[in-house]
TIRO-2110 file (N, C-alpha, C; in Angstrom, 1 decimal):
// TIRO-2110
-38.9, -19.4, 65.2, N, 1, A
-38.9, -20.8, 65.3, CA, 1, A
-39.9, -21.5, 64.4, C, 1, A
-41.1, -20.9, 64.5, N, 2, A
-42.2, -21.5, 63.7, CA, 2, A
-42.0, -21.4, 62.2, C, 2, A
-41.3, -20.2, 61.9, N, 3, A
-41.0, -19.9, 60.5, CA, 3, A
-39.9, -20.9, 60.0, C, 3, A
-38.9, -21.2, 60.8, N, 4, A
-37.9, -22.1, 60.5, CA, 4, A
-38.5, -23.5, 60.2, C, 4, A
-39.5, -23.9, 61.1, N, 5, A
-40.2, -25.2, 60.9, CA, 5, A
-40.9, -25.3, 59.6, C, 5, A
-41.6, -24.2, 59.3, N, 6, A
-42.3, -24.2, 58.0, CA, 6, A
-41.4, -24.4, 56.8, C, 6, A
-40.3, -23.6, 56.9, N, 7, A
-39.3, -23.6, 55.7, CA, 7, A
-38.8, -25.0, 55.6, C, 7, A
-38.4, -25.6, 56.7, N, 8, A
-37.9, -27.0, 56.7, CA, 8, A
-38.9, -28.0, 56.1, C, 8, A
-40.1, -27.8, 56.5, N, 9, A
-41.2, -28.7, 55.9, CA, 9, A
-41.3, -28.5, 54.4, C, 9, A
-41.4, -27.2, 54.0, N, 10, A
-41.4, -26.9, 52.6, CA, 10, A
-40.3, -27.5, 51.8, C, 10, A
-39.1, -27.4, 52.4, N, 11, A
-37.9, -28.0, 51.7, CA, 11, A
-38.0, -29.5, 51.6, C, 11, A
-38.5, -30.2, 52.7, N, 12, A
-38.7, -31.6, 52.6, CA, 12, A
-39.7, -32.0, 51.6, C, 12, A
-40.9, -31.3, 51.5, N, 13, A
-41.9, -31.6, 50.5, CA, 13, A
-41.2, -31.3, 49.1, C, 13, A
-40.5, -30.2, 48.9, N, 14, A
-39.8, -29.9, 47.7, CA, 14, A
-38.9, -31.0, 47.2, C, 14, A
-38.1, -31.5, 48.1, N, 15, A
-37.1, -32.6, 47.6, CA, 15, A
-37.8, -33.9, 47.3, C, 15, A
-38.9, -34.2, 48.1, N, 16, A
-39.6, -35.5, 47.7, CA, 16, A
-40.4, -35.3, 46.3, C, 16, A
-40.9, -34.1, 46.1, N, 17, A
-41.7, -33.9, 44.9, CA, 17, A
-40.8, -33.8, 43.7, C, 17, A
-39.6, -33.2, 43.8, N, 18, A
-38.7, -33.1, 42.7, CA, 18, A
-38.4, -34.5, 42.3, C, 18, A
-38.1, -35.4, 43.2, N, 19, A
-37.7, -36.8, 42.8, CA, 19, A
-38.8, -37.5, 42.1, C, 19, A
-40.1, -37.3, 42.7, N, 20, A
-41.2, -37.9, 42.1, CA, 20, A
-41.5, -37.5, 40.7, C, 20, A
-41.4, -36.2, 40.5, N, 21, A
-41.7, -35.5, 39.3, CA, 21, A
-40.6, -35.9, 38.2, C, 21, A
-39.5, -35.8, 38.5, N, 22, A
-38.4, -36.1, 37.6, CA, 22, A
-38.4, -37.5, 37.1, C, 22, A
-38.7, -38.5, 38.1, N, 23, A
-38.6, -39.8, 37.7, CA, 23, A
-39.9, -40.6, 37.3, C, 23, A
-40.9, -39.7, 37.2, N, 24, A
-42.3, -40.2, 36.9, CA, 24, A
-42.3, -40.6, 35.4, C, 24, A
-42.8, -41.8, 35.1, N, 25, A
-42.9, -42.3, 33.7, CA, 25, A
-43.9, -41.5, 32.9, C, 25, A
-44.9, -41.1, 33.5, N, 26, A
-45.9, -40.3, 32.7, CA, 26, A
-45.5, -39.0, 32.4, C, 26, A
-44.2, -38.6, 32.9, N, 27, A
-43.7, -37.3, 32.6, CA, 27, A
-42.6, -37.3, 31.5, C, 27, A
-42.4, -38.5, 30.9, N, 28, A
-41.3, -38.6, 29.9, CA, 28, A
-41.6, -37.7, 28.7, C, 28, A
-42.9, -37.7, 28.3, N, 29, A
-43.3, -36.9, 27.2, CA, 29, A
-43.0, -35.4, 27.3, C, 29, A
-43.0, -34.9, 28.6, N, 30, A
-42.6, -33.5, 28.8, CA, 30, A
-41.2, -33.2, 28.4, C, 30, A
-40.3, -34.2, 28.7, N, 31, A
-38.9, -33.9, 28.3, CA, 31, A
-38.7, -34.1, 26.8, C, 31, A
-39.4, -35.0, 26.2, N, 32, A
-39.4, -35.2, 24.7, CA, 32, A
-39.8, -33.9, 24.0, C, 32, A
-41.0, -33.3, 24.5, N, 33, A
-41.4, -32.1, 24.0, CA, 33, A
-40.5, -30.9, 24.2, C, 33, A
-39.8, -31.0, 25.4, N, 34, A
-38.9, -29.8, 25.7, CA, 34, A
-37.6, -29.8, 24.8, C, 34, A
-37.1, -31.1, 24.6, N, 35, A
-35.9, -31.2, 23.8, CA, 35, A
-36.1, -31.5, 22.3, C, 35, A
-37.3, -31.5, 21.8, N, 36, A
-37.5, -31.8, 20.4, CA, 36, A
-36.9, -30.9, 19.5, C, 36, A
-36.8, -29.5, 19.8, N, 37, A
-36.1, -28.6, 18.9, CA, 37, A
-34.6, -28.8, 18.9, C, 37, A
-34.0, -29.5, 19.9, N, 38, A
-32.7, -29.7, 19.8, CA, 38, A
-32.4, -30.8, 18.6, C, 38, A
-33.2, -31.8, 18.5, N, 39, A
-33.1, -32.7, 17.4, CA, 39, A
-33.2, -32.1, 16.1, C, 39, A
-34.1, -31.1, 15.9, N, 40, A
-34.4, -30.3, 14.7, CA, 40, A
-33.1, -29.5, 14.4, C, 40, A
-32.6, -28.7, 15.4, N, 41, A
-31.4, -27.9, 15.1, CA, 41, A
-30.1, -28.8, 14.9, C, 41, A
-30.1, -29.9, 15.7, N, 42, A
-28.9, -30.7, 15.5, CA, 42, A
-28.9, -31.4, 14.2, C, 42, A
-30.0, -31.8, 13.7, N, 43, A
-30.1, -32.4, 12.3, CA, 43, A
-29.7, -31.4, 11.3, C, 43, A
-30.2, -30.2, 11.5, N, 44, A
-29.9, -29.1, 10.5, CA, 44, A
-28.4, -28.9, 10.5, C, 44, A
-27.8, -28.7, 11.7, N, 45, A
-26.4, -28.5, 11.7, CA, 45, A
-25.5, -29.6, 11.1, C, 45, A
-25.9, -30.9, 11.4, N, 46, A
-25.1, -32.0, 10.9, CA, 46, A
-25.3, -31.9, 9.3, C, 46, A
-26.5, -31.7, 8.8, N, 47, A
-26.6, -31.6, 7.4, CA, 47, A
-25.8, -30.5, 6.7, C, 47, A
-25.7, -29.4, 7.4, N, 48, A
-25.0, -28.2, 6.8, CA, 48, A
-23.5, -28.6, 6.8, C, 48, A
-23.0, -29.2, 7.9, N, 49, A
-21.7, -29.6, 8.0, CA, 49, A
-21.3, -30.7, 6.9, C, 49, A
-22.2, -31.6, 6.7, N, 50, A
-21.9, -32.6, 5.7, CA, 50, A
-21.9, -32.0, 4.3, C, 50, A
-22.7, -31.0, 4.1, N, 51, A
-22.7, -30.2, 2.8, CA, 51, A
-21.5, -29.4, 2.6, C, 51, A
-20.7, -29.1, 3.7, N, 52, A
-19.4, -28.3, 3.6, CA, 52, A
-19.7, -26.8, 3.6, C, 52, A
-20.9, -26.4, 4.0, N, 53, A
-21.1, -24.9, 4.0, CA, 53, A
-22.2, -24.7, 5.0, C, 53, A
-22.0, -23.7, 5.9, N, 54, A
-23.0, -23.3, 6.8, CA, 54, A
-24.1, -22.5, 6.1, C, 54, A
-25.3, -22.5, 6.8, N, 55, A
-26.4, -21.7, 6.4, CA, 55, A
-26.1, -20.2, 6.7, C, 55, A
-27.0, -19.3, 6.3, N, 56, A
-26.9, -18.0, 6.5, CA, 56, A
-27.1, -17.7, 8.0, C, 56, A
-26.3, -17.0, 8.6, N, 57, A
-26.4, -16.8, 10.1, CA, 57, A
-27.6, -16.0, 10.4, C, 57, A
-27.9, -14.9, 9.7, N, 58, A
-29.1, -14.1, 10.0, CA, 58, A
-30.4, -14.9, 9.8, C, 58, A
-30.4, -15.8, 8.7, N, 59, A
-31.6, -16.6, 8.5, CA, 59, A
-31.8, -17.6, 9.6, C, 59, A
-30.7, -18.2, 10.1, N, 60, A
-30.9, -19.2, 11.2, CA, 60, A
-31.3, -18.5, 12.5, C, 60, A
-30.9, -17.2, 12.7, N, 61, A
-31.3, -16.6, 13.9, CA, 61, A
-32.8, -16.2, 13.9, C, 61, A
-33.3, -15.9, 12.7, N, 62, A
-34.7, -15.6, 12.6, CA, 62, A
-35.5, -16.9, 12.7, C, 62, A
-35.0, -18.1, 12.2, N, 63, A
-35.6, -19.3, 12.4, CA, 63, A
-35.7, -19.7, 13.8, C, 63, A
-34.6, -19.4, 14.6, N, 64, A
-34.7, -19.7, 16.0, CA, 64, A
-35.8, -18.9, 16.7, C, 64, A
-35.8, -17.6, 16.4, N, 65, A
-36.8, -16.7, 17.0, CA, 65, A
-38.2, -17.2, 16.7, C, 65, A
-38.4, -17.6, 15.4, N, 66, A
-39.7, -18.0, 15.0, CA, 66, A
-40.2, -19.3, 15.7, C, 66, A
-39.3, -20.3, 15.8, N, 67, A
-39.6, -21.6, 16.4, CA, 67, A
-39.8, -21.3, 17.9, C, 67, A
-39.0, -20.4, 18.5, N, 68, A
-39.3, -20.2, 19.9, CA, 68, A
-40.7, -19.6, 20.2, C, 68, A
-41.1, -18.7, 19.4, N, 69, A
-42.4, -17.9, 19.6, CA, 69, A
-43.5, -18.8, 19.2, C, 69, A
-43.4, -19.5, 18.1, N, 70, A
-44.6, -20.2, 17.6, CA, 70, A
-44.7, -21.5, 18.3, C, 70, A
-43.7, -22.3, 18.4, N, 71, A
-43.8, -23.7, 18.9, CA, 71, A
-43.4, -23.8, 20.4, C, 71, A
-42.2, -23.3, 20.7, N, 72, A
-41.6, -23.6, 22.1, CA, 72, A
-42.4, -22.9, 23.1, C, 72, A
-42.7, -21.6, 23.0, N, 73, A
-43.4, -20.8, 24.0, CA, 73, A
-44.9, -21.1, 24.1, C, 73, A
-45.5, -21.1, 22.9, N, 74, A
-47.0, -21.3, 22.9, CA, 74, A
-47.4, -22.8, 23.0, C, 74, A
-46.5, -23.7, 22.7, N, 75, A
-47.0, -25.1, 22.7, CA, 75, A
-46.1, -26.0, 23.7, C, 75, A
-44.8, -26.0, 23.4, N, 76, A
-43.9, -26.9, 24.2, CA, 76, A
-44.0, -26.6, 25.8, C, 76, A
-43.8, -25.3, 26.0, N, 77, A
-43.8, -24.9, 27.5, CA, 77, A
-45.3, -25.0, 28.1, C, 77, A
-46.2, -24.6, 27.2, N, 78, A
-47.7, -24.7, 27.6, CA, 78, A
-48.0, -26.1, 28.0, C, 78, A
-47.9, -27.0, 27.2, N, 79, A
-48.3, -28.4, 27.4, CA, 79, A
-47.3, -29.1, 28.5, C, 79, A
-46.1, -28.7, 28.5, N, 80, A
-45.2, -29.1, 29.5, CA, 80, A
-45.6, -28.8, 30.9, C, 80, A
-45.9, -27.5, 31.1, N, 81, A
-46.4, -27.1, 32.3, CA, 81, A
-47.6, -27.6, 32.8, C, 81, A
-48.6, -27.8, 31.8, N, 82, A
-49.8, -28.4, 32.0, CA, 82, A
-49.6, -29.8, 32.5, C, 82, A
-48.7, -30.6, 32.0, N, 83, A
-48.4, -31.9, 32.5, CA, 83, A
-47.8, -32.0, 33.8, C, 83, A
-46.9, -31.0, 34.0, N, 84, A
-46.1, -31.0, 35.3, CA, 84, A
-47.0, -30.6, 36.5, C, 84, A
-47.6, -29.4, 36.4, N, 85, A
-48.3, -28.8, 37.5, CA, 85, A
-49.7, -29.3, 37.7, C, 85, A
-50.4, -29.7, 36.8, N, 86, A
-51.7, -30.4, 37.0, CA, 86, A
-51.6, -31.7, 37.7, C, 86, A
-50.5, -32.4, 37.5, N, 87, A
-50.4, -33.7, 38.1, CA, 87, A
-49.9, -33.6, 39.6, C, 87, A
-49.4, -32.4, 40.0, N, 88, A
-48.9, -32.3, 41.3, CA, 88, A
-50.0, -32.5, 42.3, C, 88, A
-51.2, -32.0, 42.2, N, 89, A
-52.3, -32.3, 42.9, CA, 89, A
-53.3, -33.2, 42.4, C, 89, A
-53.7, -33.0, 41.2, N, 90, A
-54.7, -33.8, 40.5, CA, 90, A
-54.3, -35.2, 40.3, C, 90, A
-52.9, -35.4, 40.0, N, 91, A
-52.5, -36.8, 39.8, CA, 91, A
-52.4, -37.5, 41.2, C, 91, A
-52.1, -36.9, 42.2, N, 92, A
-52.2, -37.6, 43.6, CA, 92, A
-53.6, -37.9, 43.9, C, 92, A
-54.6, -37.1, 43.6, N, 93, A
-56.0, -37.3, 43.9, CA, 93, A
-56.4, -38.5, 43.1, C, 93, A
-56.1, -38.6, 41.9, N, 94, A
-56.4, -39.7, 41.0, CA, 94, A
-55.8, -41.0, 41.4, C, 94, A
-54.6, -40.9, 41.9, N, 95, A
-53.8, -42.1, 42.4, CA, 95, A
-54.2, -42.5, 43.8, C, 95, A
-55.0, -41.6, 44.5, N, 96, A
-55.5, -41.8, 45.8, CA, 96, A
-54.3, -42.0, 46.8, C, 96, A
-53.3, -41.1, 46.7, N, 97, A
-52.1, -41.0, 47.5, CA, 97, A
-52.0, -39.6, 48.2, C, 97, A
-52.9, -38.8, 47.9, N, 98, A
-52.8, -37.4, 48.6, CA, 98, A
-53.0, -37.5, 50.1, C, 98, A
-53.7, -38.5, 50.6, N, 99, A
-54.1, -38.6, 52.0, CA, 99, A
-52.8, -38.8, 52.9, C, 99, A
-51.7, -39.3, 52.2, N, 100, A
-50.5, -39.6, 53.0, CA, 100, A
-49.9, -38.2, 53.5, C, 100, A
-50.0, -37.2, 52.8, N, 101, A
-49.5, -35.9, 53.2, CA, 101, A
-50.4, -35.4, 54.4, C, 101, A
-51.7, -35.7, 54.4, N, 102, A
-52.5, -35.1, 55.3, CA, 102, A
-52.5, -35.9, 56.7, C, 102, A
-51.9, -37.1, 56.6, N, 103, A
-51.6, -37.9, 57.8, CA, 103, A
-50.4, -37.4, 58.6, C, 103, A
-49.6, -36.5, 57.9, N, 104, A
-48.3, -36.0, 58.5, CA, 104, A
-48.8, -34.7, 59.2, C, 104, A
-48.1, -34.2, 60.2, N, 105, A
-48.3, -33.0, 60.9, CA, 105, A
-47.8, -31.8, 60.1, C, 105, A
-48.3, -31.6, 58.9, N, 106, A
-47.9, -30.5, 57.9, CA, 106, A
-49.2, -29.8, 57.5, C, 106, A
-49.1, -28.4, 57.5, N, 107, A
-50.2, -27.7, 57.0, CA, 107, A
-50.4, -27.8, 55.5, C, 107, A
-51.6, -27.6, 55.1, N, 108, A
-51.8, -27.8, 53.7, CA, 108, A
-51.2, -26.8, 52.8, C, 108, A
-51.1, -25.5, 53.3, N, 109, A
-50.4, -24.5, 52.4, CA, 109, A
-48.9, -24.8, 52.4, C, 109, A
-48.3, -25.5, 53.4, N, 110, A
-46.9, -25.9, 53.3, CA, 110, A
-46.7, -26.9, 52.2, C, 110, A
-47.6, -27.9, 52.1, N, 111, A
-47.6, -29.0, 51.1, CA, 111, A
-47.8, -28.3, 49.7, C, 111, A
-48.7, -27.4, 49.6, N, 112, A
-48.9, -26.7, 48.4, CA, 112, A
-47.7, -25.9, 47.9, C, 112, A
-47.1, -25.2, 48.8, N, 113, A
-45.9, -24.4, 48.5, CA, 113, A
-44.8, -25.3, 48.0, C, 113, A
-44.5, -26.4, 48.7, N, 114, A
-43.5, -27.3, 48.4, CA, 114, A
-43.7, -28.0, 47.0, C, 114, A
-45.0, -28.3, 46.7, N, 115, A
-45.3, -28.9, 45.4, CA, 115, A
-45.1, -27.9, 44.3, C, 115, A
-45.5, -26.7, 44.5, N, 116, A
-45.4, -25.7, 43.5, CA, 116, A
-43.9, -25.4, 43.2, C, 116, A
-43.1, -25.2, 44.2, N, 117, A
-41.7, -24.9, 44.1, CA, 117, A
-41.0, -26.2, 43.3, C, 117, A
-41.4, -27.4, 43.7, N, 118, A
-40.9, -28.5, 43.0, CA, 118, A
-41.2, -28.6, 41.6, C, 118, A
-42.5, -28.3, 41.3, N, 119, A
-42.8, -28.2, 39.8, CA, 119, A
-42.1, -27.1, 39.1, C, 119, A
-41.9, -26.0, 39.8, N, 120, A
-41.2, -24.8, 39.1, CA, 120, A
-39.8, -25.2, 38.9, C, 120, A
-39.1, -25.9, 39.8, N, 121, A
-37.7, -26.3, 39.7, CA, 121, A
-37.6, -27.3, 38.5, C, 121, A
-38.5, -28.2, 38.4, N, 122, A
-38.4, -29.2, 37.3, CA, 122, A
-38.7, -28.5, 35.9, C, 122, A
-39.7, -27.6, 35.9, N, 123, A
-40.0, -26.9, 34.7, CA, 123, A
-38.9, -26.0, 34.2, C, 123, A
-38.4, -25.2, 35.2, N, 124, A
-37.4, -24.2, 34.8, CA, 124, A
-36.1, -24.9, 34.4, C, 124, A
-35.6, -26.0, 35.1, N, 125, A
-34.5, -26.7, 34.7, CA, 125, A
-34.5, -27.4, 33.4, C, 125, A
-35.7, -27.9, 33.1, N, 126, A
-36.0, -28.6, 31.8, CA, 126, A
-36.0, -27.6, 30.6, C, 126, A
-36.9, -26.6, 30.7, N, 127, A
-37.0, -25.8, 29.6, CA, 127, A
-35.9, -24.7, 29.4, C, 127, A
-35.4, -24.2, 30.4, N, 128, A
-34.3, -23.2, 30.3, CA, 128, A
-33.0, -24.0, 29.8, C, 128, A
-32.7, -25.1, 30.3, N, 129, A
-31.5, -25.9, 29.8, CA, 129, A
-31.8, -26.2, 28.4, C, 129, A
-33.0, -26.6, 27.9, N, 130, A
-33.3, -26.9, 26.5, CA, 130, A
-33.0, -25.7, 25.6, C, 130, A
-33.4, -24.5, 26.1, N, 131, A
-33.1, -23.3, 25.3, CA, 131, A
-31.6, -23.1, 25.1, C, 131, A
-30.8, -23.3, 26.1, N, 132, A
-29.3, -23.2, 25.9, CA, 132, A
-28.8, -24.2, 25.0, C, 132, A
-29.2, -25.4, 25.1, N, 133, A
-28.8, -26.5, 24.2, CA, 133, A
-29.2, -26.3, 22.8, C, 133, A
-30.4, -25.8, 22.6, N, 134, A
-30.9, -25.4, 21.3, CA, 134, A
-30.0, -24.4, 20.7, C, 134, A
-29.7, -23.4, 21.4, N, 135, A
-29.0, -22.2, 20.9, CA, 135, A
-27.6, -22.6, 20.3, C, 135, A
-26.8, -23.5, 21.2, N, 136, A
-25.6, -23.9, 20.7, CA, 136, A
-25.7, -25.0, 19.6, C, 136, A
-26.7, -25.8, 19.6, N, 137, A
-26.9, -26.8, 18.6, CA, 137, A
-27.1, -26.2, 17.2, C, 137, A
-27.8, -25.1, 17.2, N, 138, A
-28.0, -24.4, 16.0, CA, 138, A
-26.8, -23.7, 15.4, C, 138, A
-26.0, -23.1, 16.3, N, 139, A
-24.8, -22.3, 15.8, CA, 139, A
-23.6, -23.1, 15.8, C, 139, A
-23.6, -24.4, 16.1, N, 140, A
-22.4, -25.3, 16.0, CA, 140, A
-21.9, -25.5, 14.6, C, 140, A
-22.7, -25.2, 13.6, N, 141, A
-22.2, -25.3, 12.2, CA, 141, A
-21.3, -24.2, 11.7, C, 141, A
-21.3, -23.0, 12.5, N, 142, A
-20.5, -22.0, 12.1, CA, 142, A
-19.1, -22.0, 12.7, C, 142, A
-18.1, -21.3, 12.2, N, 143, A
-16.8, -21.3, 12.7, CA, 143, A
-16.8, -20.6, 13.9, C, 143, A
-15.8, -20.9, 14.8, N, 144, A
-15.7, -20.3, 16.2, CA, 144, A
-15.6, -18.8, 16.2, C, 144, A
-14.9, -18.3, 15.3, N, 145, A
-14.8, -16.8, 15.3, CA, 145, A
-16.1, -16.1, 15.1, C, 145, A
-16.9, -16.6, 14.2, N, 146, A
-18.2, -16.0, 13.9, CA, 146, A
-19.1, -16.2, 15.1, C, 146, A
-19.1, -17.4, 15.8, N, 147, A
-19.9, -17.6, 16.9, CA, 147, A
-19.4, -16.7, 18.1, C, 147, A
-18.1, -16.5, 18.2, N, 148, A
-17.6, -15.7, 19.3, CA, 148, A
-17.9, -14.2, 19.1, C, 148, A
-18.0, -13.8, 17.9, N, 149, A
-18.3, -12.4, 17.6, CA, 149, A
-19.8, -12.2, 18.0, C, 149, A
-20.6, -13.2, 17.6, N, 150, A
-22.0, -13.0, 18.0, CA, 150, A
-22.3, -13.1, 19.4, C, 150, A
-21.5, -13.9, 20.2, N, 151, A
-21.6, -14.0, 21.6, CA, 151, A
-21.2, -12.8, 22.5, C, 151, A
-20.8, -11.7, 21.8, N, 152, A
-20.4, -10.6, 22.6, CA, 152, A
-21.5, -10.1, 23.4, C, 152, A
-21.2, -9.5, 24.5, N, 153, A
-22.2, -9.2, 25.6, CA, 153, A
-23.4, -8.4, 25.1, C, 153, A
-23.3, -7.6, 24.0, N, 154, A
-24.4, -6.8, 23.6, CA, 154, A
-25.1, -7.5, 22.4, C, 154, A
-24.8, -8.7, 22.1, N, 155, A
-25.6, -9.5, 21.0, CA, 155, A
-26.0, -10.7, 21.5, C, 155, A
-25.3, -11.8, 21.1, N, 156, A
-25.8, -13.1, 21.3, CA, 156, A
-26.1, -13.5, 22.8, C, 156, A
-25.2, -13.2, 23.7, N, 157, A
-25.5, -13.5, 25.1, CA, 157, A
-26.7, -12.7, 25.6, C, 157, A
-26.9, -11.5, 25.1, N, 158, A
-28.1, -10.8, 25.6, CA, 158, A
-29.4, -11.4, 25.0, C, 158, A
-29.3, -11.9, 23.8, N, 159, A
-30.5, -12.6, 23.2, CA, 159, A
-30.7, -13.9, 23.9, C, 159, A
-29.6, -14.6, 24.2, N, 160, A
-29.9, -15.9, 25.0, CA, 160, A
-30.5, -15.7, 26.4, C, 160, A
-30.0, -14.6, 27.0, N, 161, A
-30.5, -14.3, 28.3, CA, 161, A
-32.0, -13.8, 28.2, C, 161, A
-32.4, -13.2, 27.2, N, 162, A
-33.8, -12.8, 27.0, CA, 162, A
-34.6, -14.1, 26.7, C, 162, A
-34.1, -15.0, 26.0, N, 163, A
-34.8, -16.3, 25.7, CA, 163, A
-35.0, -17.0, 27.0, C, 163, A
-34.0, -17.1, 27.8, N, 164, A
-34.1, -17.8, 29.1, CA, 164, A
-35.0, -17.1, 30.1, C, 164, A
-34.9, -15.8, 30.1, N, 165, A
-35.8, -15.1, 30.9, CA, 165, A
-37.3, -15.2, 30.5, C, 165, A
-37.6, -15.1, 29.3, N, 166, A
-39.0, -15.3, 28.9, CA, 166, A
-39.4, -16.7, 29.2, C, 166, A
-38.6, -17.7, 29.0, N, 167, A
-38.9, -19.1, 29.4, CA, 167, A
-39.2, -19.2, 30.9, C, 167, A
-38.4, -18.6, 31.7, N, 168, A
-38.6, -18.7, 33.1, CA, 168, A
-39.9, -18.0, 33.5, C, 168, A
-40.2, -16.8, 33.0, N, 169, A
-41.5, -16.2, 33.3, CA, 169, A
-42.7, -17.1, 32.9, C, 169, A
-42.6, -17.7, 31.6, N, 170, A
-43.7, -18.6, 31.2, CA, 170, A
-43.8, -19.7, 32.1, C, 170, A
-42.8, -20.4, 32.6, N, 171, A
-43.0, -21.5, 33.6, CA, 171, A
-43.7, -21.1, 34.8, C, 171, A
-43.3, -19.9, 35.3, N, 172, A
-44.0, -19.3, 36.5, CA, 172, A
-45.5, -19.1, 36.3, C, 172, A
-45.7, -18.4, 35.2, N, 173, A
-47.1, -18.0, 34.8, CA, 173, A
-48.0, -19.3, 34.5, C, 173, A
-47.6, -20.1, 33.6, N, 174, A
-48.3, -21.2, 33.3, CA, 174, A
-48.4, -22.2, 34.5, C, 174, A
-47.3, -22.3, 35.3, N, 175, A
-47.4, -23.3, 36.4, CA, 175, A
-48.4, -22.8, 37.5, C, 175, A
-48.4, -21.5, 37.7, N, 176, A
-49.4, -21.0, 38.7, CA, 176, A
-50.8, -21.2, 38.3, C, 176, A
-51.1, -21.0, 37.1, N, 177, A
-52.5, -21.2, 36.6, CA, 177, A
-52.9, -22.6, 36.6, C, 177, A
-52.0, -23.5, 36.1, N, 178, A
-52.4, -24.9, 36.0, CA, 178, A
-52.5, -25.6, 37.4, C, 178, A
-51.6, -25.2, 38.3, N, 179, A
-51.7, -25.7, 39.6, CA, 179, A
-53.0, -25.3, 40.3, C, 179, A
-53.4, -24.0, 40.1, N, 180, A
-54.7, -23.6, 40.7, CA, 180, A
-55.8, -24.4, 40.0, C, 180, A
-55.8, -24.5, 38.7, N, 181, A
-56.9, -25.3, 38.0, CA, 181, A
-56.9, -26.6, 38.5, C, 181, A
-55.8, -27.3, 38.7, N, 182, A
-55.9, -28.7, 39.3, CA, 182, A
-56.4, -28.8, 40.7, C, 182, A
-56.3, -27.7, 41.4, N, 183, A
-56.9, -27.7, 42.8, CA, 183, A
-58.4, -27.4, 42.8, C, 183, A
-58.8, -26.4, 42.0, N, 184, A
-60.1, -25.8, 42.1, CA, 184, A
-61.2, -26.5, 41.3, C, 184, A
-60.7, -27.1, 40.1, N, 185, A
-61.7, -27.6, 39.2, CA, 185, A
-61.6, -29.1, 39.0, C, 185, A
-62.8, -29.7, 38.9, N, 186, A
-62.9, -31.2, 38.6, CA, 186, A
-62.3, -31.6, 37.3, C, 186, A
-62.5, -30.8, 36.3, N, 187, A
-61.9, -31.1, 35.0, CA, 187, A
-61.0, -29.9, 34.6, C, 187, A
-59.8, -29.9, 34.9, N, 188, A
-58.9, -28.7, 34.7, CA, 188, A
-58.5, -28.6, 33.3, C, 188, A
-58.9, -29.6, 32.4, N, 189, A
-58.6, -29.4, 31.0, CA, 189, A
-59.3, -28.4, 30.3, C, 189, A
-60.6, -28.0, 30.8, N, 190, A
-61.4, -26.9, 30.2, CA, 190, A
-60.7, -25.6, 30.2, C, 190, A
-60.2, -25.1, 31.4, N, 191, A
-59.5, -23.9, 31.5, CA, 191, A
-58.2, -23.9, 30.7, C, 191, A
-57.6, -25.1, 30.5, N, 192, A
-56.3, -25.2, 29.8, CA, 192, A
-56.7, -25.0, 28.3, C, 192, A
-57.7, -25.6, 27.8, N, 193, A
-58.2, -25.4, 26.5, CA, 193, A
-58.5, -23.9, 26.2, C, 193, A
-59.2, -23.3, 27.1, N, 194, A
-59.7, -21.8, 26.9, CA, 194, A
-58.3, -21.0, 26.9, C, 194, A
-57.4, -21.3, 27.7, N, 195, A
-56.1, -20.5, 27.7, CA, 195, A
-55.3, -20.8, 26.4, C, 195, A
-55.3, -22.0, 25.9, N, 196, A
-54.6, -22.2, 24.7, CA, 196, A
-55.2, -21.4, 23.5, C, 196, A
-56.6, -21.3, 23.5, N, 197, A
-57.2, -20.6, 22.5, CA, 197, A
-56.8, -19.0, 22.6, C, 197, A
-56.8, -18.6, 23.9, N, 198, A
-56.5, -17.3, 24.1, CA, 198, A
-55.0, -16.9, 23.7, C, 198, A
-54.1, -17.9, 24.0, N, 199, A
-52.7, -17.7, 23.6, CA, 199, A
-52.6, -17.7, 22.1, C, 199, A
-53.4, -18.6, 21.4, N, 200, A
-53.3, -18.6, 19.9, CA, 200, A
-53.9, -17.3, 19.3, C, 200, A
-54.9, -16.7, 19.9, N, 201, A
-55.5, -15.5, 19.5, CA, 201, A
-54.6, -14.2, 19.7, C, 201, A
-53.7, -14.4, 20.7, N, 202, A
-52.8, -13.2, 21.1, CA, 202, A
-51.7, -13.2, 20.1, C, 202, A
-51.6, -12.0, 19.3, N, 203, A
-50.5, -12.0, 18.3, CA, 203, A
-49.2, -11.7, 18.8, C, 203, A
-49.0, -11.3, 20.1, N, 204, A
-47.7, -11.0, 20.6, CA, 204, A
-47.0, -12.2, 21.2, C, 204, A
END
């Protein structure tokens, strides 16, 4: 009975926080950052179609992998999760609205779990959907038969699944670290800067 109550409370916090996070004006830059590669690939595809010839398929595939590793994974997801998860607690403290949760008969770990799951839902939905849109925006310039051959289970779909899986794990990892930093540290940007340097130094 107690477990059901806790789960119901977590779900209630989750629903509330998802609405707040999705509709927050200060989070618009997160979506712009997440979908900026779509504009790049879309513009590239439109240009190739206007020229009447598609680009080399293998070259575009390598470009996609490079942009994902250098920009999307190390910068876009990093700063996006920084903005989403640090604001879950730190933002409410700065807005002086955190006490509303403490006035309700809800345990703090329940609030924390609901907030983390809400941030995770928003981050995963945003960045995983962006990867799928990027994928098809880049390959829209090629004829359907070429794309269909590439999307066979052992090739394109497997690659797309790997990209989505890595994005999912990155959201979980970055989200956990940034939420903890927002709770434990007065200035959470310091560990974020250290982590960014660490990520830049990591060649993998």
